[in-house]
N, C-alpha and C positions, 0 to 999 in steps of 0.2 A: 554456520560455517560455509564458505563458498564451495560450490560443487567441485571445482578443480582441486581444492585442498583435500576434499573427501576422497576423490579418486586417487590422488597421490598416496594418501594414507593407506587406502585399501591395497594398492599395489605393493607398498613397502611391507605390509603385514603378510601378504601372500609370499613375497620373496623371502622374508624371514622364516616363514613356515617351511618353505622348500629347503632353505639352507639348513634348518634344524634337522629336517628329515634326512638330508644328505649326510650330515655329520654324525648321525646316530644309527643308521640302518645296520642292523646286525652287530652293533658295537664297533663298527669299523668306519672311520671317517671317509666320506666321499666314495664309498664303495659303489654307489649307484651310478657314478659317472663313468664306470668302465663299460664300453660299448659291447653289445652282443651282435652276432651275425644278423644280417638283413634277412636271412632265410628263416629266422625264428622270431617269435613274438613273446613278449613278457606276459606270462599268465598272472604273476604277482611279483613282489619284490624278490622272491627267492626261487623262481622257476621260469625258465624259458622253454618254449615248445615249438617244434617245427612239424613238417608233414612227412618226414622221412625217418624210418627206423635206423638210427645211427649205427648200431652195432651189426646191423645186417648188411652194411656196405662191404664191398670186397676190400681186402687189405691192400692189394696191389692195383695200381692204375694201369691203364693200357700201355703207357709209355715206359713202364718199369719203375716208376716212382712208387712211393707208398703213401696211403692216406692216413692222416692223423686228425683226430677230433680234439680241438683245443678246449680244455675245460678251465684252465687258469692262465690268463695272459701274462706275458713277461712283466715283472715288476709288481704284480698284485699279490695279495695275501689271503683273500677269501677262498675257501676250499670248496670249489664247485666240482661236480662230477656228473657223468651220464647216469641217468636214473636206471636202476634195475627193474623198477616197477612199470615205468613208461619209457620204452626205448626211443621215443621221439622227443624226450625232454632232457634238459640239463638242469640240475638243481643245486642250491647251496646246501652242502652237507650239514646235518645236525649232529652234534655230539654233546652229551651231558645236558640236553635240553635247550641248546642254543646253537645258532649258526657257527660253524667252525672257522676259526681264523688261525692261520699259521703265525705263531708268536716268534717271528724272526724277520730278517730282511725279506723283501718280496722275491718271488721265484726268479731265478737268473735266466730263464727261458720260458717259452710257452709250454705248459705242462698239459698232458692229456693222455689219450689212449689210441691204440691202433684197432680200428674196427675189423671184424672178421677174423679175430685171433682169440685163442684161449690156450694157455700153456698149463698143463697139469703139473702136479707136484713131482711126479716121477721124472719130468723133463726139466725140473728146476723152477717151475712157476707156482702160481697159487690158484690156478683155475680161472682167473679173470683175464680180460683183455690185457695185452702188453702195455706197460707204461712207457711213455716217451717224453723227452724234453726236447723241444725244437728251438735251436739257437737262432736268435735274430730279434727283430723288432716285434712289439706286441701285436698279436692277432686278436680280433674280436672273439669273445667267448662263444662257443658253439660252432665256430667256423670249421669246416672240413678243408684241410689244406694238403697239397701234394708236397711230400718231403723226401729227402734222400737220407737214409739211415747210414751213419758213418761209424758207429761203434756201440758199445754197451758198457755201462758202468755197473760193475759187480758190487752188490750191496747185501748186507745182512741187516734185518730188522728184527730185533729181539731173538737173534740166532737163526731166523728163517730167511731163506733167499728172497730178495726183493730187488731184482735188477731193473735198471732203467735204460732203455734204448736212447742213444744220442743221435739227433737228426738235425738237418738244416732245411730251411725252406728251399724248395726246388727252383724258385724264380724270385727275382726282385728283392734280393737281400744281399748284404755284404758277404754272407757265408755260402751263397748258393753254389759256388764252384767247388766247395770243399767235398772231398770224397772219402777221406779217412781221418782217423784220429792223429796219425802222424803228420798229415798235411795241416790239420787244425793247429797242432802244437807248433809247427814250423812257421805258419803265417800269422797266427794269433796267440802268441805266448801268454800263458796264464789262464786262458779261458777254461781249459779242462780242469785245472786246479781249482778254479772258482766253483765250478759245478760239483766237483768232488767234495770240497770243503762244505759247500752249502748243504748237500744231502746228508753229510755226516753229522751236521750240527743243528739242523733246523728244528729238531724235536727237543733240543736242550741238552745239557751235559749228561743227563741220565736217560736220554731218549731211546737208547738201544740201537742206534744206527751205527753201522761200521762199514767203511769203504774197503773194498778188496781190489781196487784198481780197474783199469779199462781193458777191454778186448776190442779188436779192430773190426772193420766192416764185414769181413768174411764170417766171423763168429756171429755178429749181429744178424746177418742175412740167414744163417742157418737157424737161429732162434726164431726168426720171423717165419720162415718156411714151415718149421715144425709146428708153431702155434697156429698158423693158417690151416695146415692139414688137420690138426686136432679139432679145430673149430668146425671144419666141414664134416668131419666124421661124427660129430655129435648133433648135426642138424636133422 
């Protein structure tokens, strides 16, 4: 067989192997095509690691915006999160012995957490960093972005409070100028309803999620400040 034909055959085999891997990783097609931040490197197919302790970052930036760590980019379904064992890593969460995939439409925004925060149960939290969904275009996984918090979605998960901060990218996004839920509803009708419906239903008809409506930026800011103060008090 001519050398050229052998080379072409080998290249095709390699491409088919890569495609098969891309289509089957974690049981989710093409999940490996989702980019991660340039500040982190892939330890393996299910973990990215950087040099910074993510949750040790301050919640508030110097210009008054808030930092958010993107764990799940807009439109994706793989359930990644900042590792509790290695604060420099973000990993694909395991559940029932396999990588967790949200069995619903992809996230309607960039989902993640606010570093430097921890809200205890007596203040309406669960002791973990505050959850946030950042409206706008997809951001690479693991990226730390500056956002403006514009409100909070009040949620119950199995009867327990599980609120989600609503934020927008502070720069270079169609939503960057939005400062409140009222302004969001006026300029982008339907967006808040999409977010509300998504969180109420993404765990399925018997998933235990219940939406309790939105609070505006002032309430969200108060939650943020309380969670940041509580985090500092436990350091």
